[in-house]
Backbone as a chain_set.jsonl record, in Angstrom:
{"seq": "XXXXXXXXXXXXXXXXXXXXXXXXXXXXXXXXXXXXXXXXXXXXXXXXXXXXXXXXXXXXXXXXXXXXXXXXXXXXXXXXXXXXXXXXXXXXXXXXXXXXXXXXXXXXXXXX", "coords": {"N": [[14.176, 200.655, 47.084], [14.73, 201.031, 44.381], [16.036, 198.659, 43.762], [13.971, 196.837, 44.036], [12.246, 197.601, 41.949], [13.938, 197.137, 39.762], [14.332, 194.371, 40.014], [11.679, 193.527, 39.649], [11.313, 194.36, 37.013], [13.148, 192.681, 35.694], [11.954, 190.201, 36.163], [9.609, 190.531, 34.68], [10.703, 190.59, 32.13], [11.908, 188.078, 31.852], [9.951, 186.163, 32.394], [8.03, 185.819, 30.171], [9.723, 184.529, 28.343], [10.355, 182.126, 29.63], [7.792, 180.975, 29.857], [7.11, 180.594, 27.176], [8.988, 178.712, 26.461], [8.146, 176.524, 27.901], [5.823, 175.793, 26.598], [6.603, 174.552, 24.293], [7.032, 171.463, 22.531], [9.259, 169.216, 23.396], [11.295, 166.74, 22.05], [13.217, 163.742, 21.821], [16.204, 163.914, 20.009], [16.591, 162.496, 16.806], [18.86, 162.672, 15.44], [21.34, 161.566, 16.532], [24.0, 161.434, 15.995], [25.133, 163.996, 15.861], [24.999, 164.78, 18.545], [26.553, 162.759, 19.639], [29.043, 163.321, 18.566], [29.697, 165.614, 19.92], [30.41, 164.854, 22.426], [33.017, 163.549, 24.512], [33.15, 160.98, 25.317], [32.466, 157.439, 24.96], [29.474, 156.303, 23.589], [27.281, 153.999, 24.918], [25.894, 150.906, 23.552], [22.562, 151.037, 22.417], [21.99, 153.378, 23.666], [21.764, 156.989, 23.573], [23.328, 160.123, 23.042], [22.135, 163.223, 23.913], [21.486, 166.646, 23.4], [19.784, 168.902, 25.179], [18.369, 171.936, 25.697], [20.896, 172.943, 26.382], [21.876, 171.0, 28.059], [23.749, 168.065, 28.251], [22.73, 164.869, 27.755], [22.66, 161.385, 28.485], [20.745, 158.983, 27.364], [18.339, 156.236, 27.03], [17.75, 155.042, 23.691], [15.103, 156.612, 22.074], [13.778, 157.422, 24.371], [11.517, 159.505, 26.174], [11.438, 163.006, 26.842], [10.419, 165.292, 29.246], [9.245, 168.497, 30.409], [8.879, 170.178, 33.418], [8.14, 173.026, 34.465], [11.132, 174.413, 35.332], [12.295, 172.041, 35.552], [13.859, 169.181, 34.214], [12.734, 166.253, 32.981], [13.394, 162.97, 32.474], [12.042, 160.137, 30.963], [11.375, 157.422, 33.099], [12.806, 154.109, 33.733], [10.843, 152.061, 34.005], [8.544, 153.177, 32.798], [9.554, 153.613, 30.227], [10.2, 150.97, 29.389], [7.663, 149.765, 29.553], [6.26, 151.224, 27.602], [7.788, 150.556, 25.331], [7.413, 147.738, 25.226], [4.665, 147.685, 24.782], [4.571, 148.876, 22.242], [5.955, 146.901, 20.816], [4.202, 144.737, 21.144], [1.984, 145.721, 19.709], [3.089, 145.841, 17.129], [3.616, 143.121, 16.744], [1.023, 142.015, 16.771], [0.034, 143.218, 14.461], [1.693, 142.031, 12.536], [0.903, 139.362, 12.866], [-1.774, 139.524, 11.992], [-1.348, 140.163, 9.274], [-0.044, 137.839, 8.484], [-2.063, 135.929, 8.838], [-3.836, 136.835, 6.864], [-2.271, 136.334, 4.595], [-2.099, 133.543, 4.768], [-4.782, 132.873, 4.311], [-5.031, 133.775, 1.669], [-3.192, 132.058, 0.432], [-4.435, 129.558, 0.853], [-6.732, 129.956, -0.621], [-5.654, 130.081, -3.17], [-4.66, 127.507, -3.45], [-6.893, 125.816, -3.486], [-8.922, 124.28, -5.926]], "CA": [[13.069, 200.733, 46.164], [15.258, 200.834, 43.031], [16.314, 197.23, 43.585], [12.683, 196.178, 43.863], [11.786, 197.895, 40.589], [14.826, 196.429, 38.825], [13.986, 192.95, 40.124], [10.374, 193.353, 39.019], [11.536, 194.493, 35.567], [13.81, 191.457, 35.224], [10.942, 189.146, 36.169], [8.723, 190.771, 33.542], [11.414, 190.26, 30.902], [12.265, 186.661, 31.809], [8.755, 185.328, 32.495], [7.508, 185.384, 28.862], [10.666, 183.595, 27.719], [10.185, 180.829, 30.28], [6.489, 180.401, 29.543], [7.119, 180.129, 25.79], [9.803, 177.504, 26.408], [7.361, 175.43, 28.46], [4.792, 175.417, 25.652], [7.174, 173.773, 23.199], [7.083, 170.015, 22.729], [10.626, 168.77, 23.182], [11.439, 165.308, 21.887], [14.597, 163.293, 21.694], [16.754, 164.04, 18.667], [16.966, 161.292, 16.071], [20.196, 162.937, 14.915], [22.21, 161.339, 17.679], [25.393, 161.571, 15.571], [25.592, 165.324, 16.267], [25.211, 164.774, 19.994], [27.653, 161.847, 19.923], [30.291, 163.974, 18.201], [29.979, 166.674, 20.874], [30.885, 164.301, 23.69], [34.323, 162.912, 24.416], [33.045, 159.609, 25.793], [31.84, 156.475, 24.064], [28.07, 156.092, 23.915], [27.008, 152.562, 24.919], [24.889, 150.362, 22.639], [21.192, 151.242, 22.86], [21.857, 154.689, 24.307], [22.094, 158.103, 22.699], [23.684, 161.379, 23.695], [21.208, 164.246, 23.443], [21.68, 167.962, 23.976], [18.493, 169.563, 25.323], [18.483, 173.188, 26.451], [22.255, 173.096, 26.877], [22.257, 169.864, 28.903], [24.112, 166.844, 27.542], [22.125, 163.74, 28.447], [22.85, 160.049, 27.958], [19.465, 158.344, 27.642], [18.025, 155.149, 26.109], [17.226, 155.498, 22.404], [13.654, 156.715, 22.029], [13.194, 157.866, 25.644], [10.862, 160.802, 26.095], [11.887, 164.027, 27.789], [9.362, 166.245, 29.576], [9.649, 169.63, 31.214], [7.932, 170.629, 34.428], [8.772, 174.28, 34.863], [12.546, 174.392, 34.985], [12.765, 170.67, 35.748], [14.027, 168.318, 33.045], [12.339, 164.922, 33.444], [13.586, 161.91, 31.488], [11.177, 158.99, 31.225], [12.102, 156.414, 33.879], [12.982, 152.806, 33.099], [9.593, 151.294, 33.945], [7.698, 153.786, 31.772], [10.192, 153.36, 28.934], [10.033, 149.558, 29.033], [6.234, 149.528, 29.326], [5.915, 151.79, 26.293], [8.443, 149.764, 24.292], [6.729, 146.449, 25.117], [3.365, 147.918, 24.143], [4.845, 149.067, 20.815], [6.308, 145.591, 20.261], [2.962, 143.96, 21.085], [1.177, 146.229, 18.597], [3.729, 145.396, 15.89], [3.438, 141.676, 16.644], [-0.372, 141.782, 16.374], [-0.078, 143.619, 13.055], [2.354, 140.975, 11.753], [0.042, 138.172, 12.924], [-2.919, 139.753, 11.093], [-0.868, 140.043, 7.894], [0.246, 136.425, 8.26], [-3.351, 135.259, 8.663], [-4.325, 137.21, 5.535], [-1.475, 135.605, 3.608], [-2.524, 132.141, 4.833], [-6.081, 132.783, 3.627], [-4.775, 133.911, 0.229], [-2.544, 130.822, -0.014], [-5.458, 128.51, 0.825], [-7.611, 130.265, -1.76], [-4.927, 129.742, -4.394], [-4.469, 126.056, -3.518], [-8.158, 125.139, -3.797], [-9.238, 124.419, -7.364]], "C": [[13.53, 200.491, 44.723], [15.504, 199.356, 42.755], [15.031, 196.453, 43.349], [12.154, 196.388, 42.449], [12.646, 197.179, 39.542], [14.51, 194.94, 38.838], [12.66, 192.655, 39.457], [10.496, 193.438, 37.495], [12.188, 193.252, 34.985], [12.814, 190.308, 35.157], [10.01, 189.312, 34.975], [9.39, 190.427, 32.217], [11.646, 188.761, 30.757], [11.034, 185.767, 31.768], [8.184, 184.92, 31.141], [8.421, 184.379, 28.162], [10.488, 182.209, 28.312], [8.857, 180.188, 29.92], [6.439, 179.912, 28.099], [7.95, 178.864, 25.649], [9.033, 176.314, 26.946], [6.316, 174.939, 27.477], [5.317, 174.535, 24.534], [7.201, 172.304, 23.551], [8.488, 169.553, 22.383], [10.629, 167.257, 23.066], [12.914, 164.99, 21.726], [15.017, 163.407, 20.242], [17.011, 162.676, 18.052], [18.37, 161.44, 15.492], [21.199, 162.775, 16.046], [23.684, 161.46, 17.293], [25.955, 162.931, 15.985], [25.902, 165.339, 17.754], [26.391, 163.876, 20.354], [28.998, 162.501, 19.608], [30.677, 165.065, 19.197], [30.504, 166.148, 22.196], [32.209, 163.604, 23.468], [34.276, 161.46, 24.854], [32.348, 158.741, 24.766], [30.405, 156.254, 24.524], [27.78, 154.594, 23.832], [25.917, 152.178, 23.918], [23.499, 150.574, 23.23], [20.951, 152.571, 23.545], [22.156, 155.762, 23.268], [22.404, 159.33, 23.538], [22.831, 162.473, 23.074], [21.525, 165.552, 24.144], [20.331, 168.672, 23.981], [18.676, 170.77, 26.228], [19.86, 173.348, 27.08], [22.72, 171.986, 27.798], [22.597, 168.682, 28.025], [23.607, 165.662, 28.349], [22.481, 162.445, 27.742], [21.61, 159.259, 28.348], [19.262, 157.159, 26.705], [17.448, 155.703, 24.805], [15.702, 155.481, 22.455], [13.01, 157.147, 23.326], [12.608, 159.257, 25.473], [11.383, 161.72, 27.185], [10.74, 165.003, 27.989], [9.955, 167.373, 30.403], [8.526, 169.978, 32.163], [8.528, 171.897, 35.029], [10.21, 174.29, 34.389], [13.135, 172.991, 35.129], [12.807, 169.911, 34.431], [13.776, 166.892, 33.516], [12.494, 163.939, 32.295], [12.728, 160.73, 31.929], [11.947, 157.915, 31.988], [12.037, 155.049, 33.206], [11.675, 152.041, 32.975], [8.651, 151.854, 32.89], [8.242, 153.49, 30.38], [9.956, 151.917, 28.492], [8.571, 149.216, 28.77], [5.819, 150.021, 27.947], [6.516, 150.962, 25.162], [7.759, 148.405, 24.112], [5.355, 146.597, 24.472], [3.539, 148.128, 22.64], [5.17, 147.736, 20.137], [5.074, 144.718, 20.128], [2.088, 144.4, 19.92], [1.763, 145.77, 17.261], [3.527, 143.9, 15.675], [2.013, 141.333, 16.216], [-0.586, 142.13, 14.909], [0.538, 142.551, 12.144], [1.5, 139.711, 11.724], [-1.165, 138.335, 12.013], [-2.501, 139.613, 9.629], [-0.581, 138.585, 7.544], [-1.038, 135.635, 8.049], [-3.941, 135.569, 7.287], [-3.573, 136.447, 4.444], [-1.848, 134.119, 3.596], [-3.85, 131.949, 4.117], [-5.901, 132.874, 2.116], [-4.124, 132.647, -0.324], [-3.539, 129.678, -0.116], [-6.394, 128.707, -0.355], [-6.937, 129.907, -3.063], [-4.772, 128.224, -4.558], [-5.753, 125.319, -3.89], [-8.516, 125.372, -5.26], [-10.557, 125.084, -7.649]], "O": [[12.835, 199.844, 43.939], [15.221, 198.86, 41.664], [15.006, 195.516, 42.552], [11.667, 195.447, 41.823], [12.123, 196.675, 38.548], [14.429, 194.315, 37.781], [12.523, 191.642, 38.772], [9.853, 192.675, 36.774], [11.819, 192.813, 33.896], [12.825, 189.529, 34.204], [9.659, 188.326, 34.327], [8.712, 190.016, 31.275], [11.584, 188.232, 29.647], [11.079, 184.701, 31.155], [7.871, 183.742, 30.968], [7.944, 183.481, 27.468], [10.472, 181.219, 27.58], [8.798, 178.979, 29.698], [5.785, 178.907, 27.821], [7.649, 178.023, 24.802], [9.247, 175.192, 26.488], [5.951, 173.764, 27.519], [4.537, 173.835, 23.889], [7.369, 171.933, 24.712], [8.862, 169.505, 21.211], [10.032, 166.567, 23.892], [13.742, 165.878, 21.52], [14.263, 163.036, 19.343], [17.582, 161.798, 18.697], [18.995, 160.454, 15.102], [21.832, 163.744, 16.466], [24.537, 161.578, 18.173], [27.108, 163.026, 16.408], [26.94, 165.849, 18.175], [27.15, 164.191, 21.27], [29.982, 162.261, 20.307], [31.854, 165.408, 19.311], [30.998, 166.926, 23.012], [32.494, 163.124, 22.371], [35.291, 160.769, 24.765], [31.723, 159.237, 23.829], [30.152, 156.044, 25.71], [28.006, 153.981, 22.79], [25.122, 153.018, 23.494], [23.283, 150.318, 24.415], [19.83, 152.863, 23.961], [22.728, 155.48, 22.215], [21.82, 159.544, 24.6], [22.807, 162.633, 21.854], [21.801, 165.568, 25.343], [19.794, 169.005, 22.924], [19.086, 170.64, 27.381], [19.972, 173.84, 28.203], [23.854, 172.023, 28.276], [21.818, 168.325, 27.141], [24.008, 165.472, 29.498], [22.591, 162.419, 26.516], [21.435, 158.903, 29.513], [19.94, 157.07, 25.682], [16.743, 156.711, 24.813], [15.089, 154.48, 22.826], [11.783, 157.236, 23.385], [13.134, 160.08, 24.724], [11.722, 161.287, 28.286], [10.154, 165.487, 27.021], [11.016, 167.233, 31.012], [7.363, 170.064, 31.767], [9.315, 171.846, 35.975], [10.48, 174.189, 33.192], [14.318, 172.774, 34.864], [11.878, 170.0, 33.628], [14.516, 166.374, 34.353], [11.82, 164.052, 31.271], [12.691, 160.372, 33.106], [13.045, 157.534, 31.581], [11.307, 154.858, 32.233], [11.421, 151.428, 31.938], [8.021, 151.09, 32.159], [7.488, 153.156, 29.466], [9.56, 151.67, 27.353], [8.274, 148.453, 27.851], [5.116, 149.325, 27.214], [5.854, 150.694, 24.159], [7.546, 147.964, 22.983], [4.93, 145.735, 23.703], [2.747, 147.616, 21.848], [4.72, 147.473, 19.022], [4.906, 144.03, 19.121], [1.516, 143.565, 19.219], [1.024, 145.36, 16.365], [3.294, 143.46, 14.55], [1.818, 140.45, 15.381], [-1.3, 141.425, 14.196], [-0.031, 142.21, 11.107], [1.384, 139.061, 10.686], [-1.548, 137.388, 11.326], [-3.221, 139.01, 8.834], [-0.85, 138.151, 6.424], [-1.097, 134.767, 7.179], [-4.478, 134.683, 6.622], [-4.178, 135.972, 3.483], [-1.907, 133.504, 2.531], [-4.028, 130.969, 3.393], [-6.543, 132.138, 1.366], [-4.46, 132.209, -1.424], [-3.493, 128.905, -1.073], [-6.8, 127.745, -1.007], [-7.612, 129.462, -3.991], [-4.754, 127.719, -5.68], [-5.69, 124.284, -4.554], [-8.431, 126.49, -5.769], [-10.925, 125.253, -8.812]]}, "num_chains": 1, "name": "protein.A"}
């Protein structure tokens, strides 16, 4: 009976800590220099070493990390590439719009 009460007490103490950790939004550190200095290996081009909840991870730069309970889920390659291509497409469309505006301004300046 004592073991049951002790186990129940431990669960009551640990459960709030775990639930508060799940509510936090964890993102990849932009300060990859700190994580790179903590590892003894060379980080390949386009990758970054990240320390999340005591885990040292080697992930693509800008990859998202999610938590599902105690599970640490790093965005897979297809999701990462899809998101990156969508970001590139958005930037390209923005550049094209600015270029069109500049062309219109140039034409307006050339006409007398």
